[in-house]
C-alpha positions in Angstrom: 102.7 93.6 112.2 105.3 95.6 111.8 104.3 99.4 111.4 106.8 102.0 110.3 105.3 105.6 110.2 107.0 108.5 108.3 106.0 112.2 106.9 106.1 114.5 109.7 107.8 117.3 110.0 107.9 121.1 110.6 105.3 123.1 108.9 103.5 126.7 109.0 99.8 126.9 109.9 97.9 126.3 107.1 100.1 124.2 105.6 99.6 120.4 104.6 101.5 116.9 104.9 101.0 113.8 103.9 102.1 111.1 106.8 102.7 107.3 105.6 102.2 104.1 107.5 104.3 101.1 105.8 103.0 97.9 107.2 104.5 94.1 106.8 104.3 90.6 108.5 100.3 90.0 108.3 98.0 90.0 105.3 97.3 93.9 105.4 93.8 94.2 104.5 92.9 92.0 107.3 93.4 95.1 109.5 91.6 98.1 110.7 93.9 100.7 110.3 94.0 103.7 112.7 96.0 107.2 112.9 96.2 108.3 116.7 98.1 111.3 118.3 99.5 112.7 121.6 100.5 116.2 121.9 103.0 117.3 125.0 101.7 116.5 128.1 98.5 115.4 126.6 96.9 111.6 126.6 96.8 109.8 123.3 93.8 110.7 121.1 91.9 109.2 118.2 92.3 110.6 114.7 91.0 108.5 112.1 90.2 104.8 111.2 89.6 103.3 107.7 88.4 99.7 107.3 90.5 96.8 105.8 88.8 97.5 102.6 89.0 100.9 102.8 85.7 101.5 102.1 84.3 102.8 105.9 86.3 105.9 107.4 85.6 107.3 110.8 86.9 110.7 111.9 87.3 112.5 115.2 85.1 116.0 114.9 88.5 117.9 115.5 89.9 116.9 112.1 87.0 116.6 110.3 87.2 118.2 106.8 90.8 118.6 106.9 92.1 115.4 107.4 91.8 112.0 104.9 92.7 108.8 105.7 93.2 106.2 102.7 94.9 103.1 102.0 96.6 101.0 99.4 96.5 97.4 100.0 98.7 96.6 97.4 101.5 98.4 98.9 100.5 97.4 102.2 100.6 101.0 103.1 98.3 103.7 104.7 98.1 107.6 104.4 97.1 110.4 106.6 96.6 113.8 104.3 96.5 116.5 106.8 95.4 119.8 105.4 95.1 123.7 107.1 96.9 122.6 109.9 96.7 124.6 113.2 98.9 124.6 115.9 96.8 122.6 117.8 97.4 119.5 115.6 101.3 119.4 117.0 101.6 116.1 118.0 103.5 112.8 117.8 101.3 111.0 115.1 100.9 106.9 115.5 99.7 104.5 113.4 97.8 101.3 114.5 96.3 98.2 113.1 93.4 96.4 114.8 92.2 93.3 113.7 88.5 94.1 115.0 86.2 96.5 113.4 84.6 97.8 117.0 84.9 100.6 119.3 87.5 102.2 116.9 88.5 105.3 118.3 89.6 103.0 121.5 93.6 102.6 121.3 93.3 99.5 123.4 91.3 97.9 120.3 94.8 98.4 118.5 97.5 95.6 119.2 99.8 96.7 117.0 101.3 100.2 116.9 104.0 102.1 114.8 107.0 104.2 116.5 105.2 107.8 115.6 106.2 110.3 113.7 106.7 114.2 114.8 104.4 117.0 113.4 104.8 120.2 114.7 103.1 123.3 113.4 104.4 126.8 113.6 102.4 130.1 113.6 
């Protein structure tokens, strides 16, 4: 699976962005899709994930109520709507694909990764 993330940018605190991740190479709906992020000097952290069907989602506590993950299996794309952005949301955001639905917040469960898209939140 090849993944291409896009949609990052510079936004003021309180603003919104929609990140996209386009997939190719395998049957997209077979894969759970996750978003992770890595801030400067910090480890990569789990943000959210969505099951292959799109019926099940799971969020990190830090983004619940502000971020929404969705997918369009007809377009082989997963989205991350990020609202009410805070400076601490500044990071490179990565999409990832996992053939399994277990330990979904563990980055080692995801075999395929996109190149990342930078989100910078200014005050």
